[in-house]
N, CA and C atoms of all chains as a GROMACS GRO file, in nm:
protein
  624
    1UNK      N    1  11.338  11.421   7.778
    1UNK     CA    2  11.372  11.282   7.745
    1UNK      C    3  11.520  11.271   7.717
    2UNK      N    4  11.586  11.177   7.782
    2UNK     CA    5  11.729  11.158   7.761
    2UNK      C    6  11.753  11.103   7.620
    3UNK      N    7  11.849  11.162   7.551
    3UNK     CA    8  11.881  11.115   7.416
    3UNK      C    9  11.987  11.005   7.424
    4UNK      N   10  11.945  10.888   7.462
    4UNK     CA   11  12.037  10.776   7.474
    4UNK      C   12  12.062  10.718   7.334
    5UNK      N   13  12.163  10.633   7.326
    5UNK     CA   14  12.196  10.569   7.198
    5UNK      C   15  12.077  10.487   7.148
    6UNK      N   16  12.014  10.416   7.240
    6UNK     CA   17  11.896  10.333   7.203
    6UNK      C   18  11.784  10.422   7.151
    7UNK      N   19  11.768  10.539   7.212
    7UNK     CA   20  11.662  10.632   7.170
    7UNK      C   21  11.688  10.683   7.029
    8UNK      N   22  11.816  10.714   7.000
    8UNK     CA   23  11.851  10.761   6.865
    8UNK      C   24  11.823  10.652   6.761
    9UNK      N   25  11.861  10.528   6.795
    9UNK     CA   26  11.834  10.416   6.703
    9UNK      C   27  11.684  10.400   6.680
   10UNK      N   28  11.608  10.411   6.789
   10UNK     CA   29  11.462  10.399   6.781
   10UNK      C   30  11.405  10.507   6.689
   11UNK      N   31  11.456  10.629   6.704
   11UNK     CA   32  11.406  10.739   6.621
   11UNK      C   33  11.436  10.718   6.474
   12UNK      N   34  11.556  10.667   6.442
   12UNK     CA   35  11.589  10.636   6.303
   12UNK      C   36  11.494  10.531   6.246
   13UNK      N   37  11.469  10.427   6.326
   13UNK     CA   38  11.376  10.322   6.280
   13UNK      C   39  11.237  10.381   6.256
   14UNK      N   40  11.197  10.472   6.348
   14UNK     CA   41  11.066  10.534   6.336
   14UNK      C   42  11.056  10.617   6.207
   15UNK      N   43  11.160  10.690   6.174
   15UNK     CA   44  11.162  10.772   6.053
   15UNK      C   45  11.148  10.683   5.929
   16UNK      N   46  11.228  10.577   5.922
   16UNK     CA   47  11.223  10.488   5.806
   16UNK      C   48  11.088  10.417   5.794
   17UNK      N   49  11.035  10.374   5.908
   17UNK     CA   50  10.905  10.305   5.905
   17UNK      C   51  10.793  10.402   5.866
   18UNK      N   52  10.802  10.526   5.910
   18UNK     CA   53  10.701  10.625   5.873
   18UNK      C   54  10.705  10.654   5.723
   19UNK      N   55  10.827  10.662   5.671
   19UNK     CA   56  10.842  10.684   5.526
   19UNK      C   57  10.785  10.566   5.448
   20UNK      N   58  10.814  10.445   5.498
   20UNK     CA   59  10.762  10.324   5.433
   20UNK      C   60  10.610  10.322   5.438
   21UNK      N   61  10.554  10.362   5.552
   21UNK     CA   62  10.408  10.364   5.568
   21UNK      C   63  10.346  10.460   5.467
   22UNK      N   64  10.401  10.582   5.459
   22UNK     CA   65  10.346  10.683   5.366
   22UNK      C   66  10.354  10.631   5.222
   23UNK      N   67  10.468  10.572   5.188
   23UNK     CA   68  10.487  10.522   5.051
   23UNK      C   69  10.387  10.410   5.020
   24UNK      N   70  10.379  10.314   5.111
   24UNK     CA   71  10.289  10.199   5.089
   24UNK      C   72  10.142  10.243   5.084
   25UNK      N   73  10.106  10.336   5.172
   25UNK     CA   74   9.966  10.380   5.178
   25UNK      C   75   9.928  10.453   5.048
   26UNK      N   76  10.012  10.546   5.009
   26UNK     CA   77   9.984  10.622   4.885
   26UNK      C   78   9.980  10.526   4.766
   27UNK      N   79  10.077  10.434   4.762
   27UNK     CA   80  10.084  10.338   4.652
   27UNK      C   81   9.961  10.248   4.647
   28UNK      N   82   9.920  10.197   4.764
   28UNK     CA   83   9.804  10.106   4.768
   28UNK      C   84   9.676  10.179   4.730
   29UNK      N   85   9.657  10.299   4.784
   29UNK     CA   86   9.535  10.376   4.752
   29UNK      C   87   9.531  10.407   4.603
   30UNK      N   88   9.644  10.451   4.549
   30UNK     CA   89   9.651  10.484   4.406
   30UNK      C   90   9.624  10.360   4.320
   31UNK      N   91   9.687  10.250   4.360
   31UNK     CA   92   9.673  10.125   4.284
   31UNK      C   93   9.529  10.076   4.281
   32UNK      N   94   9.462  10.077   4.397
   32UNK     CA   95   9.324  10.031   4.405
   32UNK      C   96   9.230  10.127   4.332
   33UNK      N   97   9.255  10.258   4.351
   33UNK     CA   98   9.167  10.360   4.291
   33UNK      C   99   9.168  10.352   4.139
   34UNK      N  100   9.286  10.322   4.084
   34UNK     CA  101   9.298  10.319   3.938
   34UNK      C  102   9.294  10.177   3.880
   35UNK      N  103   9.258  10.081   3.963
   35UNK     CA  104   9.244   9.944   3.917
   35UNK      C  105   9.372   9.882   3.865
   36UNK      N  106   9.484   9.920   3.927
   36UNK     CA  107   9.613   9.871   3.880
   36UNK      C  108   9.659   9.743   3.951
   37UNK      N  109   9.583   9.705   4.055
   37UNK     CA  110   9.628   9.590   4.135
   37UNK      C  111   9.564   9.462   4.083
   38UNK      N  112   9.646   9.366   4.040
   38UNK     CA  113   9.590   9.238   3.993
   38UNK      C  114   9.519   9.165   4.107
   39UNK      N  115   9.418   9.089   4.075
   39UNK     CA  116   9.339   9.019   4.178
   39UNK      C  117   9.425   8.935   4.270
   40UNK      N  118   9.524   8.870   4.211
   40UNK     CA  119   9.610   8.780   4.290
   40UNK      C  120   9.692   8.855   4.396
   41UNK      N  121   9.711   8.986   4.374
   41UNK     CA  122   9.797   9.064   4.465
   41UNK      C  123   9.717   9.156   4.557
   42UNK      N  124   9.585   9.151   4.548
   42UNK     CA  125   9.503   9.247   4.624
   42UNK      C  126   9.525   9.238   4.775
   43UNK      N  127   9.528   9.116   4.826
   43UNK     CA  128   9.548   9.101   4.972
   43UNK      C  129   9.686   9.153   5.013
   44UNK      N  130   9.785   9.121   4.934
   44UNK     CA  131   9.922   9.163   4.965
   44UNK      C  132   9.934   9.316   4.964
   45UNK      N  133   9.881   9.379   4.861
   45UNK     CA  134   9.889   9.526   4.849
   45UNK      C  135   9.808   9.594   4.960
   46UNK      N  136   9.692   9.536   4.992
   46UNK     CA  137   9.609   9.594   5.099
   46UNK      C  138   9.679   9.586   5.234
   47UNK      N  139   9.762   9.482   5.250
   47UNK     CA  140   9.831   9.464   5.378
   47UNK      C  141   9.960   9.547   5.389
   48UNK      N  142  10.011   9.595   5.276
   48UNK     CA  143  10.139   9.666   5.278
   48UNK      C  144  10.145   9.782   5.378
   49UNK      N  145  10.041   9.870   5.383
   49UNK     CA  146  10.049   9.980   5.480
   49UNK      C  147  10.049   9.934   5.626
   50UNK      N  148   9.996   9.813   5.649
   50UNK     CA  149   9.991   9.763   5.788
   50UNK      C  150  10.130   9.722   5.837
   51UNK      N  151  10.215   9.677   5.744
   51UNK     CA  152  10.345   9.622   5.785
   51UNK      C  153  10.433   9.723   5.858
   52UNK      N  154  10.448   9.849   5.807
   52UNK     CA  155  10.530   9.945   5.882
   52UNK      C  156  10.472   9.981   6.019
   53UNK      N  157  10.339   9.977   6.030
   53UNK     CA  158  10.276  10.005   6.161
   53UNK      C  159  10.315   9.895   6.260
   54UNK      N  160  10.307   9.770   6.212
   54UNK     CA  161  10.350   9.658   6.296
   54UNK      C  162  10.498   9.674   6.329
   55UNK      N  163  10.572   9.724   6.230
   55UNK     CA  164  10.715   9.750   6.251
   55UNK      C  165  10.740   9.851   6.362
   56UNK      N  166  10.652   9.950   6.372
   56UNK     CA  167  10.668  10.051   6.480
   56UNK      C  168  10.646   9.985   6.617
   57UNK      N  169  10.547   9.895   6.625
   57UNK     CA  170  10.528   9.823   6.751
   57UNK      C  171  10.654   9.743   6.786
   58UNK      N  172  10.710   9.680   6.683
   58UNK     CA  173  10.833   9.601   6.705
   58UNK      C  174  10.949   9.693   6.744
   59UNK      N  175  10.955   9.811   6.682
   59UNK     CA  176  11.064   9.906   6.713
   59UNK      C  177  11.055   9.951   6.858
   60UNK      N  178  10.933   9.969   6.908
   60UNK     CA  179  10.916  10.008   7.048
   60UNK      C  180  10.964   9.894   7.139
   61UNK      N  181  10.927   9.772   7.103
   61UNK     CA  182  10.975   9.657   7.179
   61UNK      C  183  11.126   9.646   7.176
   62UNK      N  184  11.184   9.668   7.058
   62UNK     CA  185  11.330   9.663   7.043
   62UNK      C  186  11.397   9.772   7.128
   63UNK      N  187  11.334   9.890   7.129
   63UNK     CA  188  11.388  10.000   7.209
   63UNK      C  189  11.392   9.962   7.358
   64UNK      N  190  11.283   9.899   7.403
   64UNK     CA  191  11.278   9.861   7.545
   64UNK      C  192  11.386   9.758   7.579
   65UNK      N  193  11.420   9.674   7.481
   65UNK     CA  194  11.527   9.575   7.502
   65UNK      C  195  11.663   9.643   7.502
   66UNK      N  196  11.682   9.739   7.412
   66UNK     CA  197  11.814   9.801   7.394
   66UNK      C  198  11.843   9.912   7.495
   67UNK      N  199  11.739   9.973   7.551
   67UNK     CA  200  11.761  10.087   7.641
   67UNK      C  201  11.833  10.042   7.768
   68UNK      N  202  11.950  10.100   7.792
   68UNK     CA  203  12.031  10.062   7.907
   68UNK      C  204  12.000  10.146   8.032
   69UNK      N  205  11.938  10.261   8.011
   69UNK     CA  206  11.905  10.348   8.124
   69UNK      C  207  11.773  10.302   8.184
   70UNK      N  208  11.778  10.243   8.304
   70UNK     CA  209  11.660  10.178   8.359
   70UNK      C  210  11.547  10.276   8.390
   71UNK      N  211  11.581  10.400   8.427
   71UNK     CA  212  11.477  10.498   8.457
   71UNK      C  213  11.403  10.539   8.330
   72UNK      N  214  11.479  10.567   8.225
   72UNK     CA  215  11.419  10.604   8.096
   72UNK      C  216  11.334  10.489   8.043
   73UNK      N  217  11.387  10.366   8.060
   73UNK     CA  218  11.311  10.248   8.016
   73UNK      C  219  11.180  10.236   8.093
   74UNK      N  220  11.186  10.260   8.222
   74UNK     CA  221  11.065  10.253   8.306
   74UNK      C  222  10.960  10.353   8.259
   75UNK      N  223  11.006  10.473   8.221
   75UNK     CA  224  10.911  10.574   8.171
   75UNK      C  225  10.841  10.526   8.044
   76UNK      N  226  10.918  10.464   7.955
   76UNK     CA  227  10.861  10.414   7.829
   76UNK      C  228  10.765  10.297   7.855
   77UNK      N  229  10.801  10.211   7.948
   77UNK     CA  230  10.712  10.099   7.983
   77UNK      C  231  10.579  10.153   8.036
   78UNK      N  232  10.589  10.253   8.124
   78UNK     CA  233  10.467  10.315   8.177
   78UNK      C  234  10.382  10.374   8.064
   79UNK      N  235  10.451  10.439   7.971
   79UNK     CA  236  10.381  10.502   7.858
   79UNK      C  237  10.305  10.398   7.776
   80UNK      N  238  10.371  10.287   7.747
   80UNK     CA  239  10.306  10.183   7.666
   80UNK      C  240  10.190  10.117   7.742
   81UNK      N  241  10.206  10.104   7.873
   81UNK     CA  242  10.095  10.048   7.952
   81UNK      C  243   9.975  10.142   7.952
   82UNK      N  244  10.002  10.271   7.965
   82UNK     CA  245   9.893  10.368   7.958
   82UNK      C  246   9.827  10.366   7.821
   83UNK      N  247   9.909  10.357   7.716
   83UNK     CA  248   9.856  10.353   7.580
   83UNK      C  249   9.767  10.230   7.562
   84UNK      N  250   9.811  10.115   7.612
   84UNK     CA  251   9.734   9.991   7.599
   84UNK      C  252   9.604  10.000   7.678
   85UNK      N  253   9.611  10.050   7.800
   85UNK     CA  254   9.491  10.063   7.883
   85UNK      C  255   9.392  10.160   7.819
   86UNK      N  256   9.445  10.270   7.767
   86UNK     CA  257   9.360  10.371   7.702
   86UNK      C  258   9.290  10.311   7.580
   87UNK      N  259   9.368  10.241   7.496
   87UNK     CA  260   9.313  10.184   7.373
   87UNK      C  261   9.210  10.076   7.401
   88UNK      N  262   9.242   9.987   7.495
   88UNK     CA  263   9.147   9.880   7.528
   88UNK      C  264   9.018   9.938   7.583
   89UNK      N  265   9.029  10.043   7.662
   89UNK     CA  266   8.909  10.105   7.720
   89UNK      C  267   8.826  10.169   7.610
   90UNK      N  268   8.892  10.246   7.523
   90UNK     CA  269   8.819  10.312   7.414
   90UNK      C  270   8.753  10.209   7.323
   91UNK      N  271   8.828  10.103   7.288
   91UNK     CA  272   8.776   9.999   7.198
   91UNK      C  273   8.656   9.927   7.262
   92UNK      N  274   8.665   9.900   7.391
   92UNK     CA  275   8.554   9.833   7.461
   92UNK      C  276   8.430   9.920   7.463
   93UNK      N  277   8.451  10.048   7.500
   93UNK     CA  278   8.337  10.141   7.506
   93UNK      C  279   8.273  10.155   7.367
   94UNK      N  280   8.360  10.174   7.267
   94UNK     CA  281   8.309  10.193   7.130
   94UNK      C  282   8.234  10.069   7.083
   95UNK      N  283   8.289   9.953   7.116
   95UNK     CA  284   8.227   9.827   7.075
   95UNK      C  285   8.085   9.813   7.127
   96UNK      N  286   8.065   9.847   7.254
   96UNK     CA  287   7.929   9.838   7.311
   96UNK      C  288   7.836   9.942   7.250
   97UNK      N  289   7.887  10.063   7.233
   97UNK     CA  290   7.804  10.169   7.172
   97UNK      C  291   7.764  10.130   7.030
   98UNK      N  292   7.859  10.068   6.959
   98UNK     CA  293   7.831  10.026   6.821
   98UNK      C  294   7.730   9.912   6.819
   99UNK      N  295   7.741   9.821   6.917
   99UNK     CA  296   7.648   9.708   6.923
   99UNK      C  297   7.504   9.753   6.940
  100UNK      N  298   7.486   9.863   7.013
  100UNK     CA  299   7.350   9.916   7.036
  100UNK      C  300   7.314  10.026   6.935
  101UNK      N  301   7.391  10.030   6.825
  101UNK     CA  302   7.365  10.125   6.715
  101UNK      C  303   7.362  10.271   6.760
  102UNK      N  304   7.446  10.302   6.856
  102UNK     CA  305   7.450  10.441   6.905
  102UNK      C  306   7.561  10.522   6.837
  103UNK      N  307   7.658  10.450   6.781
  103UNK     CA  308   7.766  10.516   6.706
  103UNK      C  309   7.789  10.437   6.578
  104UNK      N  310   7.856  10.499   6.483
  104UNK     CA  311   7.883  10.432   6.356
  104UNK      C  312   8.000  10.336   6.365
  105UNK      N  313   8.020  10.258   6.260
  105UNK     CA  314   8.131  10.164   6.256
  105UNK      C  315   8.263  10.237   6.231
  106UNK      N  316   8.366  10.192   6.298
  106UNK     CA  317   8.500  10.249   6.278
  106UNK      C  318   8.593  10.137   6.233
  107UNK      N  319   8.673  10.165   6.130
  107UNK     CA  320   8.766  10.062   6.079
  107UNK      C  321   8.865  10.020   6.188
  108UNK      N  322   8.899   9.893   6.184
  108UNK     CA  323   8.983   9.833   6.288
  108UNK      C  324   9.119   9.899   6.304
  109UNK      N  325   9.176   9.952   6.195
  109UNK     CA  326   9.311  10.008   6.207
  109UNK      C  327   9.315  10.134   6.294
  110UNK      N  328   9.198  10.187   6.327
  110UNK     CA  329   9.197  10.303   6.417
  110UNK      C  330   9.242  10.265   6.559
  111UNK      N  331   9.243  10.135   6.586
  111UNK     CA  332   9.297  10.088   6.715
  111UNK      C  333   9.444  10.131   6.728
  112UNK      N  334   9.518  10.118   6.618
  112UNK     CA  335   9.659  10.160   6.620
  112UNK      C  336   9.671  10.311   6.639
  113UNK      N  337   9.584  10.384   6.570
  113UNK     CA  338   9.585  10.531   6.583
  113UNK      C  339   9.558  10.569   6.729
  114UNK      N  340   9.459  10.501   6.787
  114UNK     CA  341   9.421  10.527   6.926
  114UNK      C  342   9.539  10.495   7.019
  115UNK      N  343   9.610  10.386   6.990
  115UNK     CA  344   9.723  10.346   7.075
  115UNK      C  345   9.836  10.451   7.068
  116UNK      N  346   9.862  10.501   6.950
  116UNK     CA  347   9.965  10.605   6.938
  116UNK      C  348   9.921  10.732   7.012
  117UNK      N  349   9.792  10.762   7.006
  117UNK     CA  350   9.741  10.876   7.085
  117UNK      C  351   9.758  10.846   7.234
  118UNK      N  352   9.734  10.719   7.269
  118UNK     CA  353   9.751  10.676   7.409
  118UNK      C  354   9.893  10.693   7.459
  119UNK      N  355   9.990  10.681   7.368
  119UNK     CA  356  10.131  10.706   7.407
  119UNK      C  357  10.146  10.850   7.454
  120UNK      N  358  10.074  10.940   7.386
  120UNK     CA  359  10.075  11.080   7.428
  120UNK      C  360  10.012  11.097   7.565
  121UNK      N  361   9.904  11.022   7.589
  121UNK     CA  362   9.839  11.027   7.721
  121UNK      C  363   9.937  10.977   7.828
  122UNK      N  364  10.006  10.868   7.795
  122UNK     CA  365  10.106  10.813   7.888
  122UNK      C  366  10.218  10.912   7.915
  123UNK      N  367  10.259  10.983   7.810
  123UNK     CA  368  10.364  11.084   7.826
  123UNK      C  369  10.318  11.196   7.918
  124UNK      N  370  10.191  11.232   7.906
  124UNK     CA  371  10.135  11.338   7.992
  124UNK      C  372  10.130  11.291   8.137
  125UNK      N  373  10.088  11.166   8.156
  125UNK     CA  374  10.082  11.110   8.292
  125UNK      C  375  10.224  11.106   8.352
  126UNK      N  376  10.321  11.064   8.270
  126UNK     CA  377  10.461  11.063   8.317
  126UNK      C  378  10.506  11.203   8.355
  127UNK      N  379  10.467  11.300   8.275
  127UNK     CA  380  10.506  11.439   8.301
  127UNK      C  381  10.452  11.484   8.437
  128UNK      N  382  10.327  11.446   8.465
  128UNK     CA  383  10.266  11.485   8.592
  128UNK      C  384  10.329  11.411   8.709
  129UNK      N  385  10.363  11.284   8.686
  129UNK     CA  386  10.415  11.202   8.797
  129UNK      C  387  10.564  11.219   8.818
  130UNK      N  388  10.640  11.234   8.710
  130UNK     CA  389  10.786  11.235   8.720
  130UNK      C  390  10.853  11.362   8.666
  131UNK      N  391  10.774  11.447   8.600
  131UNK     CA  392  10.834  11.566   8.540
  131UNK      C  393  10.902  11.536   8.408
  132UNK      N  394  10.890  11.410   8.360
  132UNK     CA  395  10.949  11.368   8.231
  132UNK      C  396  10.841  11.295   8.154
  133UNK      N  397  10.839  11.314   8.022
  133UNK     CA  398  10.737  11.245   7.943
  133UNK      C  399  10.771  11.099   7.920
  134UNK      N  400  10.900  11.071   7.897
  134UNK     CA  401  10.940  10.934   7.864
  134UNK      C  402  10.958  10.915   7.716
  135UNK      N  403  10.914  11.012   7.638
  135UNK     CA  404  10.936  11.004   7.493
  135UNK      C  405  10.935  11.145   7.438
  136UNK      N  406  10.938  11.151   7.308
  136UNK     CA  407  10.939  11.282   7.246
  136UNK      C  408  10.803  11.350   7.247
  137UNK      N  409  10.705  11.288   7.312
  137UNK     CA  410  10.569  11.346   7.314
  137UNK      C  411  10.567  11.478   7.391
  138UNK      N  412  11.252  10.680   9.750
  138UNK     CA  413  11.325  10.642   9.870
  138UNK      C  414  11.422  10.755   9.909
  139UNK      N  415  11.419  10.789  10.038
  139UNK     CA  416  11.508  10.896  10.085
  139UNK      C  417  11.654  10.852  10.072
  140UNK      N  418  11.740  10.946  10.035
  140UNK     CA  419  11.880  10.909  10.017
  140UNK      C  420  11.971  11.031  10.035
  141UNK      N  421  12.103  11.003  10.041
  141UNK     CA  422  12.202  11.108  10.063
  141UNK      C  423  12.280  11.140   9.936
  142UNK      N  424  12.222  11.106   9.824
  142UNK     CA  425  12.295  11.119   9.698
  142UNK      C  426  12.333  11.265   9.668
  143UNK      N  427  12.241  11.356   9.692
  143UNK     CA  428  12.268  11.497   9.663
  143UNK      C  429  12.382  11.549   9.751
  144UNK      N  430  12.382  11.507   9.878
  144UNK     CA  431  12.487  11.551   9.973
  144UNK      C  432  12.622  11.496   9.931
  145UNK      N  433  12.624  11.367   9.900
  145UNK     CA  434  12.751  11.303   9.860
  145UNK      C  435  12.805  11.364   9.730
  146UNK      N  436  12.714  11.394   9.641
  146UNK     CA  437  12.754  11.456   9.514
  146UNK      C  438  12.808  11.597   9.538
  147UNK      N  439  12.740  11.671   9.625
  147UNK     CA  440  12.784  11.808   9.654
  147UNK      C  441  12.921  11.810   9.721
  148UNK      N  442  12.946  11.710   9.807
  148UNK     CA  443  13.077  11.702   9.875
  148UNK      C  444  13.191  11.689   9.774
  149UNK      N  445  13.162  11.628   9.662
  149UNK     CA  446  13.264  11.609   9.559
  149UNK      C  447  13.256  11.716   9.449
  150UNK      N  448  13.165  11.809   9.466
  150UNK     CA  449  13.144  11.918   9.369
  150UNK      C  450  13.112  11.864   9.230
  151UNK      N  451  13.034  11.755   9.229
  151UNK     CA  452  12.992  11.697   9.102
  151UNK      C  453  12.855  11.752   9.066
  152UNK      N  454  12.835  11.780   8.941
  152UNK     CA  455  12.701  11.815   8.894
  152UNK      C  456  12.623  11.684   8.872
  153UNK      N  457  12.494  11.697   8.851
  153UNK     CA  458  12.414  11.576   8.820
  153UNK      C  459  12.466  11.511   8.693
  154UNK      N  460  12.508  11.594   8.598
  154UNK     CA  461  12.561  11.542   8.471
  154UNK      C  462  12.691  11.465   8.494
  155UNK      N  463  12.777  11.518   8.584
  155UNK     CA  464  12.904  11.448   8.616
  155UNK      C  465  12.875  11.309   8.673
  156UNK      N  466  12.783  11.307   8.769
  156UNK     CA  467  12.748  11.179   8.832
  156UNK      C  468  12.685  11.083   8.731
  157UNK      N  469  12.600  11.138   8.648
  157UNK     CA  470  12.534  11.056   8.545
  157UNK      C  471  12.637  10.992   8.453
  158UNK      N  472  12.738  11.071   8.414
  158UNK     CA  473  12.842  11.019   8.325
  158UNK      C  474  12.921  10.908   8.393
  159UNK      N  475  12.950  10.928   8.521
  159UNK     CA  476  13.027  10.826   8.594
  159UNK      C  477  12.947  10.696   8.610
  160UNK      N  478  12.817  10.709   8.623
  160UNK     CA  479  12.732  10.589   8.642
  160UNK      C  480  12.677  10.535   8.510
  161UNK      N  481  12.705  10.608   8.401
  161UNK     CA  482  12.655  10.571   8.269
  161UNK      C  483  12.502  10.562   8.266
  162UNK      N  484  12.440  10.664   8.324
  162UNK     CA  485  12.294  10.677   8.316
  162UNK      C  486  12.264  10.821   8.273
  163UNK      N  487  12.136  10.850   8.254
  163UNK     CA  488  12.099  10.986   8.213
  163UNK      C  489  12.095  11.080   8.333
  164UNK      N  490  12.108  11.211   8.306
  164UNK     CA  491  12.098  11.309   8.413
  164UNK      C  492  11.958  11.302   8.476
  165UNK      N  493  11.858  11.273   8.393
  165UNK     CA  494  11.722  11.261   8.445
  165UNK      C  495  11.710  11.151   8.549
  166UNK      N  496  11.787  11.042   8.529
  166UNK     CA  497  11.785  10.933   8.626
  166UNK      C  498  11.838  10.981   8.760
  167UNK      N  499  11.949  11.055   8.756
  167UNK     CA  500  12.009  11.106   8.881
  167UNK      C  501  11.911  11.197   8.952
  168UNK      N  502  11.848  11.285   8.876
  168UNK     CA  503  11.752  11.378   8.935
  168UNK      C  504  11.635  11.302   8.999
  169UNK      N  505  11.585  11.200   8.928
  169UNK     CA  506  11.470  11.124   8.980
  169UNK      C  507  11.508  11.048   9.107
  170UNK      N  508  11.631  10.995   9.111
  170UNK     CA  509  11.675  10.922   9.231
  170UNK      C  510  11.695  11.020   9.348
  171UNK      N  511  11.760  11.131   9.320
  171UNK     CA  512  11.787  11.230   9.426
  171UNK      C  513  11.659  11.284   9.489
  172UNK      N  514  11.559  11.305   9.406
  172UNK     CA  515  11.433  11.361   9.456
  172UNK      C  516  11.340  11.254   9.513
  173UNK      N  517  11.385  11.129   9.510
  173UNK     CA  518  11.305  11.020   9.567
  173UNK      C  519  11.189  10.976   9.480
  174UNK      N  520  11.187  11.023   9.354
  174UNK     CA  521  11.077  10.984   9.265
  174UNK      C  522  11.098  10.845   9.207
  175UNK      N  523  11.223  10.802   9.204
  175UNK     CA  524  11.253  10.671   9.145
  175UNK      C  525  11.354  10.597   9.233
  176UNK      N  526  11.321  10.473   9.263
  176UNK     CA  527  11.413  10.387   9.339
  176UNK      C  528  11.496  10.305   9.242
  177UNK      N  529  11.629  10.316   9.249
  177UNK     CA  530  11.712  10.241   9.153
  177UNK      C  531  11.704  10.091   9.177
  178UNK      N  532  11.737  10.016   9.072
  178UNK     CA  533  11.745   9.870   9.087
  178UNK      C  534  11.863   9.838   9.178
  179UNK      N  535  11.868   9.714   9.224
  179UNK     CA  536  11.978   9.672   9.312
  179UNK      C  537  12.114   9.686   9.243
  180UNK      N  538  12.128   9.643   9.116
  180UNK     CA  539  12.258   9.661   9.049
  180UNK      C  540  12.301   9.808   9.042
  181UNK      N  541  12.207   9.899   9.012
  181UNK     CA  542  12.243  10.041   9.005
  181UNK      C  543  12.274  10.096   9.144
  182UNK      N  544  12.199  10.051   9.244
  182UNK     CA  545  12.227  10.094   9.382
  182UNK      C  546  12.368  10.051   9.423
  183UNK      N  547  12.408   9.931   9.384
  183UNK     CA  548  12.545   9.884   9.414
  183UNK      C  549  12.648   9.970   9.343
  184UNK      N  550  12.620  10.004   9.216
  184UNK     CA  551  12.713  10.088   9.140
  184UNK      C  552  12.730  10.225   9.206
  185UNK      N  553  12.618  10.280   9.253
  185UNK     CA  554  12.623  10.410   9.320
  185UNK      C  555  12.705  10.399   9.449
  186UNK      N  556  12.677  10.294   9.526
  186UNK     CA  557  12.749  10.275   9.653
  186UNK      C  558  12.898  10.257   9.628
  187UNK      N  559  12.933  10.178   9.528
  187UNK     CA  560  13.074  10.154   9.498
  187UNK      C  561  13.144  10.280   9.451
  188UNK      N  562  13.072  10.363   9.375
  188UNK     CA  563  13.131  10.489   9.327
  188UNK      C  564  13.166  10.581   9.444
  189UNK      N  565  13.080  10.580   9.546
  189UNK     CA  566  13.106  10.667   9.661
  189UNK      C  567  13.185  10.595   9.770
  190UNK      N  568  13.225  10.473   9.743
  190UNK     CA  569  13.309  10.399   9.838
  190UNK      C  570  13.238  10.361   9.966
  191UNK      N  571  13.110  10.336   9.958
  191UNK     CA  572  13.034  10.297  10.078
  191UNK      C  573  12.942  10.180  10.049
  192UNK      N  574  12.847  10.162  10.138
  192UNK     CA  575  12.748  10.056  10.119
  192UNK      C  576  12.617  10.120  10.076
  193UNK      N  577  12.524  10.036  10.032
  193UNK     CA  578  12.392  10.088   9.992
  193UNK      C  579  12.326  10.158  10.110
  194UNK      N  580  12.343  10.100  10.230
  194UNK     CA  581  12.279  10.159  10.348
  194UNK      C  582  12.338  10.296  10.384
  195UNK      N  583  12.464  10.321  10.338
  195UNK     CA  584  12.525  10.452  10.364
  195UNK      C  585  12.455  10.561  10.282
  196UNK      N  586  12.393  10.520  10.174
  196UNK     CA  587  12.336  10.618  10.080
  196UNK      C  588  12.183  10.621  10.085
  197UNK      N  589  12.124  10.502  10.091
  197UNK     CA  590  11.977  10.495  10.087
  197UNK      C  591  11.921  10.461  10.225
  198UNK      N  592  11.813  10.531  10.260
  198UNK     CA  593  11.749  10.508  10.389
  198UNK      C  594  11.640  10.404  10.372
  199UNK      N  595  11.649  10.298  10.450
  199UNK     CA  596  11.548  10.194  10.443
  199UNK      C  597  11.412  10.250  10.484
  200UNK      N  598  11.308  10.235  10.400
  200UNK     CA  599  11.177  10.288  10.436
  200UNK      C  600  11.124  10.227  10.566
  201UNK      N  601  11.149  10.098  10.588
  201UNK     CA  602  11.096  10.034  10.709
  201UNK      C  603  11.167  10.086  10.834
  202UNK      N  604  11.298  10.106  10.825
  202UNK     CA  605  11.372  10.157  10.940
  202UNK      C  606  11.334  10.303  10.968
  203UNK      N  607  11.307  10.375  10.860
  203UNK     CA  608  11.271  10.517  10.877
  203UNK      C  609  11.135  10.528  10.946
  204UNK      N  610  11.038  10.444  10.901
  204UNK     CA  611  10.905  10.451  10.958
  204UNK      C  612  10.902  10.406  11.102
  205UNK      N  613  10.997  10.318  11.141
  205UNK     CA  614  10.999  10.270  11.279
  205UNK      C  615  11.076  10.367  11.370
  206UNK      N  616  11.133  10.471  11.308
  206UNK     CA  617  11.205  10.570  11.387
  206UNK      C  618  11.345  10.527  11.422
  207UNK      N  619  11.395  10.421  11.356
  207UNK     CA  620  11.528  10.371  11.388
  207UNK      C  621  11.638  10.464  11.336
  208UNK      N  622  11.602  10.548  11.235
  208UNK     CA  623  11.702  10.640  11.180
  208UNK      C  624  11.661  10.782  11.211
   0.00000   0.00000   0.00000
């Protein structure tokens, strides 16, 4: 993967957002577990860990806008399309299996986990097709 | 898309990195274009042609002309 200026900026954003996610998640779990969260703030605190994840989606979008190298950008676009196709397929399959009581319920935020895994799948497909992953995967 | 980029680069004794720096793209981009794995956009194709002092047709082989045996 080419280390372009846009890529470096993206990586910095990713580091900060990951730190924010870890902090918010640990804080929210601790707060709820020990009953420290006032009722009025429960929704806000519960949503805190989601915000950095949404931020990562935005950072990927920002990266695609800022990336000046069209080939590297194309690789990342392919990766995100593979991730989206992979996630939608898994979610659809799981949804039907769950409807017929063949598998257990899975919390909705696993869709994001699946999408990040799908980025790895996209990187692998890029590697096979172009000899480059398109990201740090 | 088939092209003469590797030949033109070799004539000037430029490495892929040299060419990448001149075009302000990554070395991976040059490699992908040279090997025909990636077709550059029209603006990048013009930049490549201008760098080598020729036209796009001097560097890139039209797929339709190639398939018709015109080249």
